[in-house]
C-alpha positions in Angstrom: 149.8 -103.9 -5.4 150.5 -103.2 -8.9 148.4 -101.6 -11.6 150.0 -101.7 -15.1 153.7 -101.7 -14.0 153.0 -98.7 -11.6 153.0 -99.1 -8.0 149.7 -98.3 -6.5 149.6 -95.9 -3.4 147.1 -94.0 -1.6 147.5 -90.8 -4.0 147.0 -92.9 -7.1 144.2 -94.6 -6.0 142.3 -91.6 -4.4 143.0 -89.8 -7.9 141.8 -93.0 -9.5 138.3 -92.9 -7.6 138.1 -89.4 -8.0 138.3 -89.6 -11.6 136.1 -92.4 -11.8 133.3 -90.5 -9.9 133.2 -87.4 -12.4 133.8 -89.4 -15.4 131.6 -92.3 -15.1 129.1 -90.1 -13.2 129.2 -92.8 -10.1 128.8 -92.8 -6.4 131.6 -92.9 -4.2 130.8 -96.0 -3.2 130.2 -97.7 -6.8 133.5 -95.9 -8.3 135.7 -98.0 -5.3 133.9 -101.2 -6.0 134.4 -100.6 -9.9 138.0 -99.9 -9.3 138.4 -102.8 -7.2 136.7 -105.0 -9.8 139.2 -103.4 -12.5 142.2 -103.8 -10.6 141.4 -107.4 -8.9 141.4 -106.1 -5.5 139.5 -107.3 -2.5 137.0 -104.3 -1.7 138.0 -104.7 2.0 142.0 -104.2 1.1 141.0 -100.9 -0.6 140.5 -98.8 2.8 144.6 -98.2 3.1 144.3 -96.6 -0.4 141.8 -94.3 0.4 142.3 -90.5 1.2 140.8 -89.2 4.6 138.3 -86.8 2.5 137.0 -90.0 0.6 136.5 -91.8 3.5 134.5 -89.0 4.9 132.5 -88.7 1.5 132.0 -92.5 1.6 130.6 -92.2 5.3 128.3 -89.4 4.1 126.8 -91.5 1.1 126.3 -94.7 3.5 124.3 -92.4 6.1 122.2 -91.4 3.1 121.8 -94.8 2.2 120.7 -95.4 5.7 123.9 -98.2 5.7 125.2 -96.4 8.8 123.1 -94.4 11.5 122.5 -90.9 10.6 124.9 -88.1 13.3 123.4 -85.0 14.7 125.3 -82.1 12.7 124.7 -79.8 15.7 125.3 -81.0 19.4 121.9 -81.0 21.3 122.1 -79.3 24.9 
Protein backbone atom coordinates (compact mmCIF):
# COMPACT_ATOMS: atom_id res chain seq x y z
CA UNK A 1 0.00 0.00 0.00
CA UNK A 2 1.39 3.40 -0.96
CA UNK A 3 0.67 6.74 0.63
CA UNK A 4 1.90 9.83 -1.25
CA UNK A 5 4.69 7.85 -2.86
CA UNK A 6 5.82 6.28 0.41
CA UNK A 7 5.44 2.62 1.20
CA UNK A 8 3.05 2.09 4.12
CA UNK A 9 4.27 -0.31 6.79
CA UNK A 10 3.42 -1.23 10.38
CA UNK A 11 5.66 1.40 11.95
CA UNK A 12 4.45 4.27 9.74
CA UNK A 13 0.77 3.40 10.02
CA UNK A 14 0.97 2.96 13.80
CA UNK A 15 2.67 6.36 14.06
CA UNK A 16 -0.09 7.87 11.92
CA UNK A 17 -2.70 6.36 14.26
CA UNK A 18 -0.96 7.75 17.36
CA UNK A 19 -0.62 11.20 15.74
CA UNK A 20 -4.30 11.17 14.77
CA UNK A 21 -5.41 10.11 18.27
CA UNK A 22 -3.51 12.92 19.95
CA UNK A 23 -3.79 15.55 17.21
CA UNK A 24 -7.51 15.22 16.53
CA UNK A 25 -8.45 13.91 20.00
CA UNK A 26 -10.11 10.80 18.63
CA UNK A 27 -10.39 7.35 20.12
CA UNK A 28 -8.12 4.69 18.61
CA UNK A 29 -11.07 3.07 16.86
CA UNK A 30 -12.21 6.38 15.36
CA UNK A 31 -8.65 7.32 14.38
CA UNK A 32 -8.20 4.06 12.49
CA UNK A 33 -11.51 4.47 10.66
CA UNK A 34 -10.55 8.05 9.77
CA UNK A 35 -7.12 7.00 8.46
CA UNK A 36 -8.57 4.13 6.46
CA UNK A 37 -10.98 6.53 4.78
CA UNK A 38 -8.11 8.96 4.13
CA UNK A 39 -5.85 6.39 2.44
CA UNK A 40 -8.67 4.45 0.74
CA UNK A 41 -8.10 1.25 2.70
CA UNK A 42 -10.69 -1.17 3.98
CA UNK A 43 -10.79 -1.18 7.79
CA UNK A 44 -10.50 -4.97 7.76
CA UNK A 45 -7.18 -4.71 5.90
CA UNK A 46 -5.45 -2.38 8.37
CA UNK A 47 -4.87 -5.01 11.09
CA UNK A 48 -1.57 -6.06 9.54
CA UNK A 49 -0.37 -2.45 9.86
CA UNK A 50 -1.13 -2.07 13.59
CA UNK A 51 1.40 -2.58 16.36
CA UNK A 52 0.59 -4.88 19.29
CA UNK A 53 0.31 -1.91 21.66
CA UNK A 54 -2.32 -0.23 19.46
CA UNK A 55 -4.22 -3.51 19.11
CA UNK A 56 -4.25 -3.75 22.91
CA UNK A 57 -5.60 -0.19 23.21
CA UNK A 58 -8.31 -0.95 20.65
CA UNK A 59 -9.28 -4.07 22.56
CA UNK A 60 -9.54 -2.04 25.78
CA UNK A 61 -11.72 0.59 24.06
CA UNK A 62 -13.95 -2.14 22.62
CA UNK A 63 -14.39 -3.68 26.09
CA UNK A 64 -15.33 -0.26 27.53
CA UNK A 65 -17.89 0.22 24.75
CA UNK A 66 -19.27 -3.30 25.34
CA UNK A 67 -18.26 -4.43 21.86
CA UNK A 68 -16.27 -7.24 23.52
CA UNK A 69 -16.94 -9.02 26.79
CA UNK A 70 -14.89 -7.60 29.66
CA UNK A 71 -12.16 -9.76 31.11
CA UNK A 72 -11.31 -9.99 34.76
CA UNK A 73 -7.99 -8.33 35.49
CA UNK A 74 -7.34 -10.60 38.49
CA UNK A 75 -7.67 -14.37 38.32
CA UNK A 76 -10.52 -15.77 40.38
CA UNK A 77 -9.74 -18.75 42.54
